[in-house]
N, C-alpha and C positions, 0 to 999 in steps of 0.2 A: 583473228577471231574465231575457228573450230578448237584451236590449244583450249583456249580459254573454256569453252565452253564443254570439250573436255575433262580439262581439272576439277571443273566444277562440279559435273554428272559424276565423276570417281570419286571427290572425297565425298559428298551427297551421298553416294549409292555404301562407302565404308562406312562415313559415320554410322548410317543408317543399320549395316551388317554386326557392326560393334558394340549399336546394343542390345542389335537384338539376340545375339550371342550371352549376350548379358543376362542377361533375362533369363537364358538356355541354362542360365550358371557353366558355356561353355569360355570363356577367359576366366586366367588368373584372378583370384579372389581380393588379389590385391591391389588389382585393376577394376575390378565389377564395382562402379560408381553407381550404376543400379542399384544394386543388397546394399552397398554400402551405404546410401541415405536414409533408404528402411530401416537399414539396423540401426543408426546415428537416432533417425528421429523418434522409432520407438522408445529409443531409452533416454532420449531428453522429455517424451510426451512420458514417459512413467515416474521422471524425478516429479513433473510436475505434477501430477495426480495422487504423490507419496506426500510430496514435501511444499503445497501450492501458497505462495507466495499472499496473493487475493483469493482468500478463505469462498467468498461469494462467488466467480469466477466460474462457471459449470466446465466441467470434461472437455464437452462438446462445444466451443464458446461462440463467440457473433462471427461468421465467418472460416470457420474451420476450415470444410469442404472446400470452399473458393480459397484460400491459401494454399489445401493441398495439392489442390489443381495448379497453382500457380510452380509450384514445388516441379512436378514433374514436367511443366510447358517449359521453363524457361532453363531444368539442365540438362532435357534430351529433345525435345520432340523442336524449340527451337533454334539449340545446338547443331542436331540432325541439319538445319535449313540452311544454316549460316556459315557450315565449313566450308560449303561449297565454297562463300562468297569470298571468303579467308586463303583461299588456293586460288582463287586466280588472284588476287591481291599479288599471294607468293606470287605469283609466276610473272606478275607486273611488274616489281622495287628486285627483280631478277633481271630484271631487263636495263635497267638503271644501273645493275648491279652493287644493291644493296641488301648486303645478308646480314644473318644473326652476330657478325661478328665487326661488321659495320660500326658502331657505336659500343663498341665494348669497352672499356675505364678500368678494370681488371681481371687477371686470366685466373680462374679457380679449379683450373685442370688436374691441380697437382695436393689441392688443398683434401685433407679429410672429409668424405661424405659428409658428416655431420653439419662439418663449417661450411659445406657448399648449401646443405637443405638448410639452413638459419641465414647464412644470405639471403637467398634466395627469400625466404618467407621473411625477412623485414624488408627488402626492398619491394615485394610487390604487396605489402602489406602499406610503407609508406604511400606506393602510386593509387591506392583503390581512395588511404584517406585523402589522398588532394582532390581525386576524382569525386571523391564525396561530397568535398567543399567547391566543386564547381555547382552540382547538383541544384544545390541550394541558392548559391549565388549570383547564378544565373538566371533570367525569370522563364527565358526559352527552355531548357532544362529542369527547371524548378515545376513547370506544367509535366514532366514527364514522372517525376519523380516522386507526385502526388498519390502517384499511386501504393506507392511502399508506404507512406507516411499517414492512407485514410483508413490503417487498419484502427481500431477504436477498442479491441481489448486485445493486448500483447499475450502470445503463443507461441511455441518454436515455430510453427509452420508459417508463421509469420514474416522469417526471413528472407525464405524465396519468393513473397508478394513481388514483384517489383515489374515493369514495364520495360518489354522486351530490347524498349529503345537504348536504355540505361546500359547493355553490353555491345554496342555500336559504342557505348564512349568509353568502358572499364576495359574492354577487352585489347582494343588497337593500343592504350597507355600501358594496360597490364605487360604487350610484348614487347613494348619499347622497353621499360623496366628488365624485361628478360634479356634482352639486348644489353644491356649495361654490363653483363655479368660472361664475359668469356671464358671458353671452356665448358660450362658448365651440365652434369650428365644428369639430363631425369629420370634415367629409371626408376630411381626411388623419391620420384615430384608426388606420388601418390600420396608418401607419408604428408608431407603440407596441404596436401588436398583437404585430406579429410580431417586434420585438425583443425583447418580454416570453416569448415563444415560444422562442427562441434560446439568449436568454439561460437560462430555467428547463433546456432540455434540454442545456445543455452543463455546465450544476448538479449532473444527475442522469449525464453521461456516463462512460464509465471512460475520463479522459484527466484529466491534470494537468496544471490550470492555476491559477496564482492572481492573475493581472494583474500581480503587484508590486505598487510604491506602493496602484497602485489595489487591490489586493483590499481597502483603509478605505471603499470605495464599494459596490464592485459585489459583490454575490453571486460566487461559483466553486465548483466541484468538490472542492475541498479542505474547505472550509468547509463547505461543506453537508454531506459526510460525516458529518461528525461531528454535523450534525443527527440523523444517523441512526442511533448511533453505540447501542447494546446495552445497556452503562455508561454512566451520565450523572454530573457531580459531584455528591457528596452534597447533598439536598433540592432536587434541580432537578425541574420536573415536559419539562424541555429546553431546548437553547438554540442559535444560527445558526438563529434564523426568518426572516431576510432569505429575499424572493421573490427580484425582483432586483436591487436595492443591502442591500448589507451594512452602510449607515450606520448604519441601526436599532442593529443588534445594536451595532455601538460606542460609541455614544451612550448604551442604556438598559445598557450593562454584559448582554449577554444573550451575547455573542461567545464563542468555546472552538473553539482551534486549536491541540493542545496539541504536537501529532507531524502529519507529514504523509503515512507510508508508503504511506496508504491500505490498512492489512490489517486492521485492525481488524476485529470483529467487529457488521453491523450489523440491528437490528430492536428488539427488543423484551422486556421479560421476562414468560414463555407464548407466544408466539409459533408455539410447536412446536404447540400445541393448537389455532389459529387456521385458518379455515378459508381452504382453497387452492384453489376455485375462487370466480370470478365471482357464483355465485348467491349460493353461502355466504356470501357476503367485505359482497353488500351489505344480507342482512337477518342478521350479526352482531349488529348496533348494537341493532337490536330484537327479537329473539330467541332469543338464543344469551346463556348465563348467562354474564356477563363475568366475566372474571376477576381 
């Protein structure tokens, strides 16, 4: 047991130290996810201010500061805590001889880096699309995902407004996805990280962007707004599940964009009774009476 506790402590302190060094600019710029998130957020927020889709929406929209808090909590505070848990799980898997190569379907070690990054990006995006479907399909998981759908005015920071329990589901499945591609060297994985953050921010931003013909490949604010629609097609648990890519929704027939005015009501039935504060929202799936 002591080795697991030591692993937890070492990973926890290591992640905490890395985050602190990031704040102090003591890590390479391309690995500085703290300021990377800030720069991307300010850039997309600037686009919202300069080119607002919904003209009557305020710059500091409803729940702007709550969503900003969620951004840093989910990306840094919670990541620090959960890092120790994943290190312990890594040790446990090691005892059963489960390694990163155990489930590898392809070996990319000889591929050019751009090809490795592209496959890495596509596989991770599909895993997240599939996980997102599960969050809508199963009632237990939906209770936690309601946090993200409780947004009533869309803006870039809504991207990272989600219950920490979602990480408990997403992270292991993403790890499994990475294990499918043997030989991947993650030194340049920061490129995928920043690209996905930028696309996710844009998808939630108050700007009208649909990428033209590329809308069938890349997710966009018009498509994602309808993912948050209060009224969905009858019999559907959700639509437009894409994270970075819209491709999966068109392949699996879960796409839905009936118009592009940007004026639809967003949320879910019963959201008027949903907690409005961070603590209440994060306790909801565990203790609140489900609606």
